[in-house]
N, C-alpha and C positions, 0 to 999 in steps of 0.2 A: 336305690338308683332307678330312675324310670327308663324304660326302654324307648328307643327312638324308632318311630314308625317309618315305613317305606316312603310315605308321602312327605314326611319331614326331611328325609334324606334327599329326595328328589328336589324339594323346594330349596334346600341348602345348596345342592349341586347347581341348580339353575342360577341362584344368586351368585355363587362363586364364579360361574362362567361369565355372567354379566360384569362382575367386578374385574375379571381378567381382561375382557374385551375393552373395558373403560381404561384400564391401566395401559394396555397396548396402544390404544388411541392417543393417550397422553404422551406416551413414550415416542410414538411416531411424530407427533406434533413438535416435541422438544428436539427430536433428531433433525427435522426439517428446519427448525429455527437455527439450530447449530450450524447446519450447512450454509444457510443464508448469511449468518453472522460471519462465518469463516470466509466466505466469498467476499463480503464487504470489507473485512479486515485486509484480505490479500489485495484488493483493489486500492485501499488506502495506503498500504505499504508501497505499492507500485507508484502511486501518485507522489508520495513523499520522496521516493528515489528520484523521480523526474524533477521535482522541485529542488532537491539538493543539487542535481546536475545543472539546472538552470541558474541557481544562485552562484555556483562556482564559476559558471561562464560569465555571469555579470560581474563577479569580483575581478576577473582577469581583464575585463575590457578597459578599465582606466589604466592599468599597467601597460596594455597593448598600445593605448593612445600615447602615453608618455614615451614608450620605446620608439614609436614611429616619429614622434616629434624630435627626439634626440638624434635619430638617424638622419632626419631631414636637415637639422642644423649641422651635423658632421658633413653631410653631402654638400651643403651650401658652402661651408668653410673650405672644403677640399676644392670645390669648383672655383671659389674666389682665389685661393692660393694658386691653383693651376693657371687661371686667367692672368694673375699678377705676374707670375714667372714667365709665362709664354708671351704675354703682351708687352712685358717689359718696360 
């Protein structure tokens, strides 16, 4: 087995430090990407919630219209009946 010289050990140590710095750099980049992706997904979820609420409101509008129309007919019929009986 050959002995490793001090120069080789120093060279390997410098190379290992560079590799570690590179790995940390990649990790930090991935971490920042993950934060950006999470923020985007949270914004999308909030938007989907708003869209669901808007769709539910739009669904109920035709029902509200028909309810108002029926109440108007009932009110008109009651007014006509009252006018008929009072006017005699």
